[in-house]
N, C-alpha and C positions, 0 to 999 in steps of 0.2 A: 119673528122678523117684524122691526119697528115699520109702523106705517109712515110713509114719506110727505110731508108735508106740502101742500099745494103751491104754486107759486105765488098765489095771491098773499097766503099765510105770510110767507117769509118775509114777503116786501113788508107786511104789515109789521113783523117780528122785528125786522132792521131798521126798518123808521121808528117804532117805537124805542127800541135801544139808542138809535143816534139822539132822538129827542131826550132821552134822558141823561143820555152822556154830555148833550150843550146843555141842558138848564143847572147838571151839576157843575161844569166848568166855567160856564160864563162867570158867574159874581165872582170867582177869586181869581182868573183872569182877567177880569177890568180892574178887580182891586191893583191889579200887579201893574198893569198897563197907566191906570191914574196915578201911579206913584212916583212913576218917571217923568210926569207931566209937570210944566210951570204951572205955577198957583192960579195964575187965570186962565188956563186952559182944563181947569178939573172938571169942569160939566162939560166941556167938548166931546163931541159924538164921535168925532175921527179917532184916528190913531195916533200913535205919538209923532208929532212934526218938530218938537225940538226937543229930544230927551234929555232929561238933566238928572244930577244926584243930588239937588239942591234940597230937597225933601228930605233926605236919609242924611245929609250934612245937619241939616238945622235940627233935627228929631235927634243926632247922636252929640251934638256938641252945644247945642242954643237950649236945651230942655234936660231936665231931671229924669229921662229917659233910663239911664243906666243903673240910676238909684232904685227906681220901680224895678226895673230888670234884676237886680238884686235882692230886693223885698221878695219879689215873686218866687225867684228860684229858692228862697230860704225856706218860705210858706209851703211850697207844691212840695219839696224835698222832705221835710218834716211830716207833711201830710202824706205823703206818697210811702215812706216807711213804715208810718205808724200805721196808715189803712191798711197796706198790706199784712201786716205781723197781726193787727186785732181781726182783720177779717180769716185770715188763714186759722188763727187758734180758735176762735167761733167756731167758722165752718167745721173743722177738725173735729172740734167738743161735741157739736150736736149730732154728726156723722157716727160717730163709735162711741157715746155713751149715752144712756138712758138716766134723767135725774129729774126732779121733781121741778116742775115748770118750764120742762123743754118746748112745750108746745107753745104755751103763752108765749113765751120768748120770741120764738121763731113766727108767731103771728104778729106780736111788738115790732119787729124788725121789718115786714113787711107793711103793717100800717104805716109806719113813720114815711113811708115812701110815698102815700096820699097826700100829703099837705103840700098846697101849693107854696112855693117860696114867699109870696105875698103876705101870706097866714102867717109864716114864722118870723118876719122881719124884725116885728115889734116885741114879742117875746124874748127873743133872742137878745135883742138889742138891751132889753132893760136885766135879763140875765148877766149878760157880758159887762155891763154897766156897774151891776152889784160886787160882781166878782173882780172888778177893777182891770178887765180885760179891752176895753175899748181901745183902739187904736193901738194892738198889740199885736204883734204875730202869733203869738198864742192864742188869742182869741179867735182867728180865721182860721187857725188849725185846727181848734174845738171844733169849728162851725162846720169847716168842709168836712170832717170826721163823720159827723151827724148824716151828710147827705153822700158820702161813699159806703161807708162799713155797711149799713143794712142790704143793701144789693149785693154788695160784693161779699158778704158773708152768705146767704142764700147760694150764689154761685158756686164759692167754694164747697159749702155741702153737697151741691152736686158732684162737685168733682171729685171730692172724698169718696162719694158714693162708689164711685166706679172703680177705686182702687182695692183689691183685694185685701180681707180683714185677715187673711194667712199672714200679711206681712207683718200686723202690728203681733198677730201671735209670736211670730220667731223673733221678732224683739224683744218680748217678754222672755222667750226661755233663753236668750242672752242674756237675760240681765238687766235689761234697761228698763225705765220707769216709762210713765206713759210720754211725758215731754221729750225725753229721749227718743222714744222711739219715733215721735212725729217730726222731730227736728234733723235726725239720722236718716229716717229710713223713707217715711211718707212724703214729707215735705221734697224731698229731691225727684220725686215721681209725679209732683206736682205743678212743675215749672211750667206748663200750658195756662193752667189756672191762675198760676202767680203773674204772667205774664198780661194776662186780660185784666186781673184785678189791679195791677200797677198801671196800665196804662188808663183803667178808667178813672182811677183815682186822681192820676197827673191830669186828665183831661177836665174834671170835673172841678178841681183849685186852679187851674191855668187858666181855664177859659170863663171863670166864673164873675160876674160882673155885680149883681142886686148885692151879695153881702160886703161884698168890697168896696162899694161905694158908700153904703150905710155904716159899715163900722169902722172903717178907716180914714180921717181926715188929716189936711193939711199934706202938701205935696210930696213933702219928705216921708211919708207915711203911705203912700200909694202903692199899690201893686199895678201891675202892665193894665189891666182891665180898667181899673179906676183910672189910670194915667190917659189912657183914651180919650175919654171924655174931657180933658182938658182943652183938648183941640176943636172938638166941636159942641157948643153947648150955648146957650142963650146971650152970651157975652163975645164970642169968637167963632169963626166959621172957617178952620183952616183943615179944609179937605184934603189937601196935599199930605200935610204931615202926619194926618189921621191915618191916610193910607201906606204912606210910607213905612210907619210903626207897628200897624197891622201886620205888613208884609215880614217885616222882621219878627213879629212874635208868633208869627206861623211857622218860622223856622223850627225852633226849638220841639215843637208839637209834630211836626213831619218825621223831625228824626228818633224822635221816641218812638213813633207809630214804625219807621221801617226796621227800627231794631228789634219791634215786639209782634211785628205781622206774621212772621212764620209760625207763632205761638195761639195766635188770636182764633183762628177757624178751630183749632183743636180744643181751645180752653173753651169758647162760647157752645160749642155742643158736646160737652165732656158729661154735662147731667142728662143728656137724652137717651144716653144707652143703657139707663139702669133704673128700673123703678122704684 
């Protein structure tokens, strides 16, 4: 029989949960409220006294927001598809096969996650410049893959470790080659892991600011993250438009999360059931 919590412990627990919920909800809620305020009331502490859609109208009609949105969709789409495929094939290879350099490869993937973004901007900038990939969507795709793939490959390895090896053996008995076994038999069982990998890769590319700002110039080439900075910088201070744009940007991320959320818990805990 479980021990009952004391009333004081229950009060403390619920109070902590309420505080955590308020801290988590307050910033996006205030962002949403500010986006409906007139520009002159952006810094007012009150709620909406005169709600308006002017900020949204201005963002969609008078700026290059739709161009930035299109750029982001192309870059994020390519990053997500390539990232999931590369991470899945890498994770499967190191989970199922033994080859020279496998352990150093996994350590290399892990070590790449330890470098802060600020340290990598200059060398990546020089590398992309030498390859002619500055101001090109392909340059950002390659950059985002270097962020997402190492972590996702480790995660997919842990997930593939939980799938019985007997499935691979049955595929070989049926005459499938290793890639056929992976594609037809193992990959369909890895949907939770693929969902987490896809969501992480999507968020990495959708919300990234530093690389997008450093490697893309000219308003027609910006992504959404870079475009947001045109509303609030040293030359202008349009908080109403920025909050409206931020709300619009959050909608696709929320939809992707809603689509993938049923697989997220299973995928994130997959590697903990097998040593």
